[in-house]
C-alpha positions, 0 to 999 in steps of 0.5 A: 300707486301707494307704494314706497318708491326709490329714486333709481338716482339714489342707487349709485351711492348705495354699496355693491353687494357681492351676493348672488340671489336666484329669485332676483336674477330670474326676476332681472331675466323676467322683467328684461324688455317689458318696461313696466311698473312692478309692486312686489310684496316680500319678506326679504332682508333689508339688504336683499330688497337693496339688491333687488332694486339694484339689479332689477330697478336699475337695469330692466324697468322703469319703477319699482316699489314694494307693498305697503300693507296698509293699502286697501286692495281695492286699489289694485282695480285701478291698475292697469295691464302695464303693472305687476304684482309680485308676491313672494309666497315662500314663508311669507304670511302676507303675500298669503293674506294679500292673494286671499283678499284678491280673490274675496274682492274680484279684483282677479277680473281687473287687467292686473299682471301676477308673478306668484314666487313658490316653492317646489315643496309647496306646491300642492298645497298652493295648487290646491288653495288656487282651485278654490279661487275666481280664476277665470280665463282673463287672469294673467297670473304667472306662478314661478315655480322654484325647484333647486337651480330652476324655475318652471312658469305656468299660468293657472286659470279656469274657464268657468267659476265651477271648472277645475283649475287648467295649468298652462305650461308657460316657460322656465328659466335657470341660471345658465340657460336664462329664460325661455317662453313658450307664449310671448308672442301669442295673446291669452284671447288666442290661448285660451279660445277652448272653454272646455263645454263651459255652460254660458247663458246667452241672451236674445230678442224675440218679439214673434216666438215663431222665432225660436224654430227659425233661428238659423234656417233664413225663413222670414227674414223681416221678422226678429231680422236683427235676431236672425242676422246676428245669431247665426255668426254668434252660433259660430263663434260659440262652437269655435270656442267650445262653449255650451250655451243655453238662450235667454229670450227677452222682448226689448233690446234694452231701454232705460225706464224714466221711471226707475232709471234702470235697464230693461230687456237685453241690456238689464239681463247682461248688466245684471249678470243674468247672461254672460253674453247677448246673441244679437248686437245692440246700436251703441248708445252712451248710457248703454256703454255705461252699463255694459262692455260692447263688442263691435260686430261686422254686421249692419244694422240698417235703419234708415230713410227710404223715399221715393225720388220726388217729381221735379214738379214737386219740388221745384217750379219748373216753369222758372228752372226750364231756361238758365238765367242768362236765357231769361235774361237775352229772352227779356232783352230781345222782347223789350227791344223787339216791342219798341220797335214795333211801337215805333214802326206802327205809329210811323205808319199811322203818319205815312200809310193810308190803311192803317187799323189804328191811329195810335199805338201805346205801351199796352197794344205793343206789349199785346203784340209781344206776348202774341209772339212769346205765346205764338197765338198769332196777331190781328195787326199786320204791318204796312211797311217792308221793314215792319213786316220783316220785324214781325217776321224775325220776331215770331220766328225767333221766338217760335224756337224759344217756345218749342224749346221751353215746351220741351224742357216742361215735358222732360221735367214733368216725367224727371225725378229730384234726388234728395241730397241731404236731410236738410233738403228733405226738412225743407221740401213738402215731402212727408215723414214717418216712422216704423211703428216698432217698440225701439222706433221712438226711443232713437227718434227722442234720443236726438237732441239737436241737428236737422234730424231733430227739426224733422222729428218734430216738424213731420214726425211727431207726435202719431207719424208711425205706421205699420211696415205695410201701411208705410210702405204703400205710401212710400210707393204712392210717392212724396213720403219718406219712411224711417224703417228697418232696411230689410223688412222695407227691402222684403216688401219692395222685392215682392210689391215694386215693380222695377221702375219702382225700384229705379225711383227709390233712395236711401238718406241717413236715419237717427242712428250715426253708427249702423254697427252692431255691438255685442254686449256682455257684463263689465270687466266680463272675463271672455270679453276679450275671447270673444272680440278675437273670435268675432273678428275672426268671424268678420274676417272669415266672411261668416258674418257677410255670408249671413248678411248676404242671405238674410239682407237682399237688396233690391236691384235696379235692372234698367233705367228705362223711361215710363211715363206718369200721368201729371197730377194737380201739384205738376201744375199747380204753378199754372193754376195759380198763374190762371187764378192770379190773372183771372182775379187780377182781371176782374179786379181791373174790370171792375175798377173800370166800370167804376171809373166809367160810372164816375166820369159819366156821372161827372159829364152829366153833371157839367152838361146840366150845368152847362144846361142851366147856364144857357137857359139863365142867359138867354 
């Protein structure tokens, strides 16, 4: 702050002045307890300024200085609402000039507080001058009218640029009675909530012209959903503020044109001053925040992934997850021990029993017997000894229970579904993905520059995986497809076309919008921003937004989780087919290898016989 500041410590050496100045006493009472920074422009004598520093700065505030005429008025736009500019309008031409400059530079739109000291005799001319100023509802000007030994406080403002000046009776002060403030605890946006039928332009987004006829009757909630969801609540806000509004329709929420670098649609209308406020909310983005001011609403604007919970067999290998690791290890250990025991017993029988089928049992023979027990296919090998038969009974009995448990779990897993918990799981799964073919969807996809959502976009959506609502929802209904869509449109389709069982199988995943709340847009430094903010919060607290949401956003409800058997697809048996193909190919390869090996062996035997015959004939 380019002002001449006096250190409080130096005031101790200033001699005491016995004069009592009425205006200084008023300022001392007015700023008591406010803890603000004061800058004053007066035409007072040096002694009176010293008295003011002594009485006000030493006792009532942390900093006080005097305005220097050489500074640029535009600097005041950077000051905060914790700073006061005092202008003494009593026979002080420099204050008149500063006040005019403030109006010409639109500085009244910025959050600076003003205290104007005016004589009662000059008040008619002073008020006439203020009539031509742009003192809109956000301005914080206190006019101190000095009339004899009393001071009357008023706050002037206009509800609109062409409206008449309104004077609020803010309070009064006297030397004996002190300061009386009527609105000390009532914020300005609440006091000025009645905008007296001021004419404002409200911009809304319309894609279907018929929406103009159904903004508040809840018809076709899936068409122009955001507009219908927000406008009724905003209409209540306009009625509460007593605003006379006219509607401006645009066909875009506002995105940056890569060629011109400027916004289009709603943001362009608000930023350029064609509209005073948006009647619908938009998503928060960094570039929008730099262009307009945003006021948060209590309405959810849902853009999320909807996916039908995939079959467990589509996500995982159900032939391995049937048992946990401990069961698999225990089963393998048991079958190895059983196979070794069977081999020992059967080889013992070949030496000590007369009726045996083979003279020796190899590892492959007993392994085959073990597989016969596991698969419950029976065996042609019949142990002759009592111990062998007992072992066969135990092995086949034990694996019968394992086989039954395994088969039962397979059936359950074939009918079960698996929930996708994160976007990372969606990316790694075989589930395909797509987005609803709307004008704004691609912008949100491309706005994410890193993370799993970016990977999902590049791998499964880019460049052309966009579908109309009905097409995407049919793919979703078929399964194994994640659809990024506006929830209300999806909900409406689901209620009409999905069964209860299909509804129970749906789940939602986070979409490409981190903040799912909408924001009302107003121009930067709008004089109505705080008034709209308070009114919107009230509408949300009173439940007006929730009432609209319940009528517009009708989420399907799962009434029963009853089981319904579904048909088994090829992908459910994919692992079995792979194993069958692998086994068949392996068997064919081994078979060919055996034929080739047999031919080689037979050829070598034939050669040996031929050589032996030649040697025999030669010896003879």
